[in-house]
C-alpha positions as CSV (number, residue, x, y, z in Angstrom):
1,X,0.0,0.0,0.0
2,X,3.0,2.3,0.4
3,X,3.1,3.1,-3.3
4,X,-0.5,4.5,-3.3
5,X,-0.6,6.3,0.0
6,X,0.0,9.7,-1.6
7,X,-2.7,9.2,-4.2
8,X,-5.2,8.2,-1.5
9,X,-4.2,11.1,0.7
10,X,-4.8,13.6,-2.1
11,X,-8.4,12.5,-2.4
12,X,-8.8,12.1,1.3
13,X,-7.7,15.7,2.0
14,X,-10.1,16.9,-0.7
15,X,-13.0,15.2,1.1
16,X,-13.3,12.5,-1.6
17,X,-13.7,8.7,-1.1
18,X,-11.6,6.1,-2.9
19,X,-11.7,2.3,-3.0
20,X,-8.5,0.5,-2.2
21,X,-8.0,-3.1,-3.2
22,X,-5.1,-4.8,-1.3
23,X,-3.5,-8.2,-1.8
24,X,-3.9,-9.8,1.6
25,X,-2.8,-13.4,0.8
26,X,-1.1,-15.2,-2.0
27,X,-0.8,-18.9,-3.0
28,X,1.6,-20.6,-5.4
29,X,3.1,-18.3,-8.1
30,X,1.2,-15.1,-7.4
31,X,2.5,-12.0,-9.3
32,X,2.3,-9.5,-6.4
33,X,3.1,-9.9,-2.8
34,X,0.8,-9.1,0.1
35,X,0.4,-5.4,0.6
36,X,0.3,-4.6,-3.1
37,X,-2.6,-2.2,-3.6
38,X,-4.7,-0.6,-6.3
39,X,-6.8,2.6,-5.9
40,X,-10.1,3.3,-7.7
41,X,-11.4,6.9,-7.5
42,X,-14.9,8.2,-7.9
43,X,-14.1,9.6,-11.4
44,X,-12.8,6.2,-12.5
45,X,-9.1,6.9,-12.2
46,X,-6.9,3.9,-11.3
47,X,-3.5,3.9,-9.6
48,X,-1.3,1.0,-8.4
49,X,-1.7,-2.7,-9.2
50,X,-2.6,-5.9,-7.5
51,X,-1.6,-8.5,-10.1
52,X,0.4,-6.9,-12.9
53,X,-2.7,-6.8,-15.1
54,X,-4.3,-10.2,-14.7
55,X,-7.3,-9.3,-12.5
56,X,-7.2,-5.5,-12.4
57,X,-10.4,-5.2,-14.5
58,X,-12.3,-7.3,-12.0
59,X,-10.9,-5.4,-9.0
60,X,-11.8,-2.1,-10.7
61,X,-15.4,-3.2,-11.0
62,X,-15.5,-4.4,-7.4
63,X,-13.9,-1.1,-6.3
64,X,-16.7,0.9,-8.1
65,X,-19.2,-1.3,-6.3
66,X,-17.6,-0.8,-2.9
67,X,-17.5,3.0,-3.5
68,X,-21.3,2.9,-3.9
69,X,-22.2,0.6,-1.1
70,X,-19.4,1.4,1.4
71,X,-19.3,-2.3,2.3
72,X,-15.8,-3.9,2.2
73,X,-15.4,-7.2,0.2
74,X,-12.8,-10.0,0.4
75,X,-12.5,-11.7,-3.0
76,X,-10.3,-14.6,-4.1
77,X,-8.9,-14.7,-7.7
78,X,-7.3,-17.8,-9.2
79,X,-7.2,-19.5,-12.6
80,X,-10.5,-19.5,-14.3
81,X,-11.4,-23.0,-15.7
82,X,-13.5,-21.5,-18.5
83,X,-11.2,-18.7,-19.6
84,X,-8.0,-18.0,-17.7
85,X,-7.5,-14.7,-19.5
86,X,-10.9,-13.3,-18.4
87,X,-10.4,-12.8,-14.7
88,X,-8.1,-15.5,-13.4
89,X,-4.3,-15.4,-13.0
90,X,-2.5,-16.8,-16.1
91,X,0.5,-17.6,-13.9
92,X,-1.5,-20.2,-12.0
93,X,-1.4,-18.5,-8.7
94,X,-4.2,-17.4,-6.3
95,X,-4.6,-14.1,-4.6
96,X,-7.0,-12.8,-2.0
97,X,-7.9,-9.1,-2.5
98,X,-9.6,-7.0,0.2
99,X,-11.4,-4.0,-1.2
100,X,-12.5,-1.2,1.1
101,X,-13.7,2.4,1.0
102,X,-11.4,5.0,2.5
103,X,-12.5,8.5,3.4
104,X,-12.6,10.8,6.4
105,X,-15.6,9.0,7.9
106,X,-14.3,5.4,7.5
107,X,-10.7,6.0,8.4
108,X,-10.3,9.1,10.6
109,X,-6.6,8.2,11.4
110,X,-5.4,7.9,7.8
111,X,-3.6,11.2,7.8
112,X,-1.7,10.2,10.9
113,X,-0.6,6.9,9.2
114,X,0.7,8.8,6.2
115,X,2.5,11.3,8.4
116,X,4.3,8.5,10.2
117,X,5.3,6.8,6.9
118,X,6.6,10.1,5.5
119,X,8.6,10.7,8.6
120,X,10.1,7.2,8.2
121,X,8.7,6.1,11.6
122,X,7.8,2.4,12.0
123,X,4.0,2.0,11.9
124,X,1.6,-0.8,11.1
125,X,-2.0,-0.8,9.9
126,X,-4.2,-3.7,11.2
127,X,-7.5,-4.2,9.5
128,X,-10.2,-6.8,10.2
129,X,-10.8,-8.3,6.8
130,X,-13.0,-11.3,7.8
131,X,-15.3,-11.8,10.8
132,X,-18.7,-13.5,11.5
133,X,-20.0,-10.2,13.0
134,X,-20.4,-7.7,10.1
135,X,-19.9,-4.8,12.5
136,X,-16.3,-5.8,13.1
137,X,-15.5,-6.0,9.4
138,X,-13.3,-3.2,8.2
139,X,-12.4,-1.9,11.7
140,X,-8.8,-0.7,12.0
141,X,-6.0,0.0,14.4
142,X,-2.9,2.0,13.6
143,X,0.0,0.7,15.6
144,X,3.2,2.3,16.6
145,X,5.9,0.7,18.7
146,X,4.8,2.7,21.7
147,X,1.1,3.5,21.1
148,X,-2.0,2.6,19.0
149,X,-5.0,4.4,17.6
150,X,-8.4,3.0,16.7
151,X,-10.3,-0.1,17.8
152,X,-12.0,-3.2,16.6
153,X,-14.8,-2.7,19.0
154,X,-13.4,-5.2,21.5
155,X,-10.7,-4.6,24.0
156,X,-9.7,-8.3,24.0
157,X,-9.3,-8.3,20.2
158,X,-7.5,-5.0,20.3
159,X,-4.9,-6.3,22.8
160,X,-4.2,-9.4,20.7
161,X,-4.0,-7.5,17.4
162,X,-1.8,-4.7,18.8
163,X,0.6,-7.3,20.2
164,X,0.9,-9.2,17.0
165,X,1.1,-6.1,14.8
166,X,4.1,-4.9,16.8
167,X,5.8,-8.3,16.4
168,X,5.2,-8.1,12.6
169,X,6.4,-4.5,12.5
170,X,9.6,-5.3,14.4
171,X,10.5,-7.9,11.7
172,X,9.3,-5.8,8.8
173,X,6.6,-8.3,7.8
174,X,3.2,-7.8,6.2
175,X,0.8,-10.7,6.7
176,X,-2.7,-11.9,7.5
177,X,-3.2,-13.2,11.1
178,X,-6.0,-15.6,12.1
179,X,-8.0,-15.5,15.4
180,X,-11.2,-16.7,17.0
181,X,-14.1,-14.3,16.8
182,X,-13.2,-12.7,20.1
183,X,-9.4,-12.6,19.6
184,X,-8.6,-16.2,20.6
185,X,-5.1,-17.0,19.5
186,X,-5.9,-20.6,18.5
187,X,-9.3,-19.9,17.1
188,X,-10.6,-19.2,13.7
189,X,-13.3,-17.1,12.0
190,X,-11.6,-13.7,12.2
191,X,-8.7,-12.6,10.0
192,X,-6.7,-9.4,10.5
193,X,-4.4,-8.1,7.8
194,X,-1.3,-6.2,9.1
195,X,0.5,-3.9,6.7
196,X,3.9,-3.0,8.1
197,X,5.4,0.3,7.1
198,X,8.9,0.0,8.5
199,X,11.5,2.6,7.4
200,X,13.0,1.8,4.0
201,X,16.2,-0.3,4.0
202,X,19.5,1.6,3.5
203,X,22.0,1.4,0.7
204,X,25.5,2.8,1.7
205,X,27.7,3.5,-1.3
206,X,31.3,4.2,-0.4
207,X,33.4,5.9,-3.0
208,X,32.2,9.0,-4.9
209,X,33.0,7.8,-8.4
210,X,30.9,7.4,-11.6
211,X,29.9,3.9,-10.7
212,X,28.6,5.2,-7.4
213,X,26.3,7.7,-9.2
214,X,24.7,4.8,-11.2
215,X,24.5,2.7,-8.1
216,X,22.7,5.5,-6.3
217,X,20.1,5.8,-9.1
218,X,19.6,2.1,-9.0
219,X,19.3,1.9,-5.2
220,X,16.7,4.7,-5.2
221,X,14.7,3.0,-7.9
222,X,14.6,-0.2,-5.8
223,X,13.3,1.7,-2.8
224,X,16.5,2.0,-0.7
225,X,17.4,5.1,1.2
226,X,20.7,5.9,-0.4
227,X,23.8,7.4,1.2
228,X,27.0,8.2,-0.7
229,X,30.0,8.6,1.5
230,X,33.6,9.6,0.6
231,X,36.4,11.3,2.5
232,X,37.2,13.6,-0.4
233,X,35.0,16.7,-0.3
234,X,35.8,17.7,-3.9
235,X,34.1,14.5,-5.1
236,X,31.4,13.9,-2.5
237,X,28.9,16.6,-3.5
238,X,25.1,16.6,-3.8
239,X,25.3,17.9,-7.3
240,X,27.3,14.8,-8.5
241,X,24.8,12.4,-6.8
242,X,21.3,13.9,-7.2
243,X,19.6,10.5,-6.7
244,X,21.2,10.0,-3.3
245,X,19.1,10.9,-0.3
246,X,22.3,12.2,1.4
247,X,26.0,12.7,0.6
248,X,28.4,12.5,3.5
249,X,32.0,13.7,3.6
250,X,33.8,11.4,6.1
251,X,36.1,8.5,6.2
252,X,34.0,5.5,5.3
253,X,35.0,3.3,8.2
254,X,34.4,6.1,10.7
255,X,30.9,6.9,9.2
256,X,29.8,3.3,9.1
257,X,31.1,2.7,12.7
258,X,29.0,5.6,13.9
259,X,25.9,4.4,12.1
260,X,26.3,1.0,13.6
261,X,26.8,2.4,17.1
262,X,23.7,4.6,16.7
263,X,21.5,1.7,15.5
264,X,20.8,3.3,12.2
265,X,21.8,0.3,10.1
266,X,20.5,-3.3,10.4
267,X,20.3,-6.7,8.8
268,X,18.5,-5.1,5.7
269,X,21.3,-2.7,5.1
270,X,23.3,-3.0,1.9
271,X,26.9,-1.8,1.7
272,X,28.7,-1.4,-1.6
273,X,32.4,-0.4,-1.5
274,X,33.3,0.9,-5.0
275,X,36.6,2.7,-4.4
276,X,39.0,-0.3,-4.9
277,X,41.6,1.7,-2.9
278,X,43.1,-0.2,0.1
279,X,43.3,2.8,2.4
280,X,39.5,3.3,2.1
281,X,38.4,-0.3,1.4
282,X,40.0,-2.3,4.1
283,X,39.0,-0.3,7.1
284,X,35.4,0.1,6.1
285,X,35.1,-3.6,5.1
286,X,36.5,-4.6,8.4
287,X,33.7,-2.7,10.1
288,X,31.0,-3.9,7.6
289,X,31.8,-7.6,7.7
290,X,31.5,-7.6,11.5
291,X,28.3,-5.6,11.4
292,X,25.7,-8.4,10.6
293,X,24.4,-6.4,7.6
294,X,22.2,-7.7,4.7
295,X,24.8,-7.5,2.0
296,X,28.5,-6.3,1.8
297,X,30.1,-6.1,-1.7
298,X,33.3,-4.6,-3.0
299,X,34.4,-3.7,-6.5
300,X,37.7,-4.6,-8.0
301,X,39.6,-7.0,-10.2
302,X,40.6,-10.6,-9.2
303,X,44.0,-9.3,-8.3
304,X,42.5,-6.5,-6.2
305,X,40.3,-9.0,-4.5
306,X,43.2,-11.3,-3.6
307,X,45.1,-8.3,-2.2
308,X,42.1,-7.1,-0.3
309,X,41.5,-10.5,1.3
310,X,45.1,-10.7,2.4
311,X,44.9,-7.2,4.0
312,X,41.6,-8.1,5.7
313,X,43.2,-11.2,7.2
314,X,46.1,-9.1,8.5
315,X,43.4,-6.8,10.1
316,X,42.2,-9.8,12.0
317,X,39.1,-11.1,10.1
318,X,38.6,-14.8,10.1
319,X,37.2,-17.1,7.4
320,X,33.6,-16.8,8.6
321,X,33.7,-13.1,8.5
322,X,35.3,-13.0,5.1
323,X,32.7,-15.4,3.7
324,X,30.1,-12.7,3.9
325,X,32.0,-10.5,1.4
326,X,30.7,-10.4,-2.2
327,X,33.8,-9.7,-4.2
328,X,34.3,-9.0,-7.0
329,X,30.9,-7.4,-6.7
330,X,27.9,-8.3,-8.9
331,X,26.6,-11.1,-11.1
332,X,28.3,-12.1,-14.4
333,X,26.2,-10.1,-16.9
334,X,29.1,-9.0,-19.0
335,X,28.5,-5.4,-17.8
336,X,30.8,-2.6,-19.1
337,X,29.2,0.8,-18.4
338,X,28.5,2.2,-14.9
339,X,24.8,1.7,-15.5
340,X,25.2,-1.9,-16.6
341,X,27.5,-2.5,-13.6
342,X,24.8,-1.1,-11.3
343,X,22.3,-3.6,-12.8
344,X,24.8,-6.4,-12.1
345,X,25.2,-5.3,-8.5
346,X,21.5,-4.9,-8.0
347,X,20.9,-8.3,-9.4
348,X,23.2,-9.9,-6.9
349,X,21.7,-7.9,-4.0
350,X,18.2,-9.1,-5.0
351,X,19.4,-12.7,-5.4
352,X,21.0,-12.5,-2.0
353,X,17.9,-11.1,-0.4
354,X,15.4,-13.6,-1.8
355,X,17.5,-16.7,-2.3
356,X,17.8,-16.5,-6.1
357,X,20.4,-18.4,-8.0
358,X,21.3,-15.8,-10.6
359,X,20.6,-18.2,-13.5
360,X,18.3,-17.8,-16.5
361,X,14.8,-18.9,-15.6
362,X,14.6,-20.6,-19.0
363,X,17.1,-23.3,-17.9
364,X,15.5,-23.9,-14.5
365,X,12.4,-25.7,-13.4
366,X,10.1,-25.4,-10.4
367,X,8.8,-22.3,-8.7
368,X,9.8,-18.9,-10.0
369,X,9.2,-17.0,-6.7
370,X,11.2,-18.3,-3.8
């Protein structure tokens, strides 16, 4: 839903209602993950996507209906036996889509949710999407780590939902959670969908070179908060890296050490070291490889890599710590230009994150989505 928040807010602030369809569950090879959303406005405008095109038409019609009635609907879409191209998913997957009306009356706390997301504060939205009592359906709670706003109409349900939403938020997960009708942990009959809006993951690019500019553009495109850091002020300027969210002039190892100490990087953080200069590379890699980060990669030739490994061993790193390093950085795409190299690096980051093998799908069998 993050991608359509601004569009929803624009209509919300104008006093207009919109219908929002959200993927709340997927099965098999579904094209979009839970949390993907599509907006239908009163004038027929559409924003976002729930399936990459397979069932958008059906969700659009359902959204128009929900705008008129105000009643939320949970609908399942799968392969149609009669005509898979009509409404079903041609990929063979199944998705559950929850369609609801959002306006000032149905969601008084929506502006607070958007403000928290814009401020990059961790916040979750918990919505009752299935319940035997129709009055509970569509009730919402906005959950922060230290407070909550809204209610399902039952204190017992609220306590269970808030507790679970905080757990999902802490792990950055978006998911549907099942309960009994009165919030029983082991029961069934009620389903709550929790959308987690954790701060975006960070991409730290060390080395203010032309490859770094391409990497910053790629990282921003993939949804990372991008920082470019270099100790040389003549190169580390905002004008040279307009895609970066911030450009820092500091020694890389000192900057990364301070970010680790302050808790501003975590297991989702990506570090790319692009300088291939030992006086910059080795100190920052020594910090990064001990930091339990999501991905650490370094640019350089095979000879540079061998020299770098020897220097890191001299700095006290062991085999386990060195095994974390992706070097030479990137997948073998035959990249030449900075932009192609950025694609190569991004491909390895994505594969590392989701367990991909970096091989052509045409030569593999089995599931596409891991």
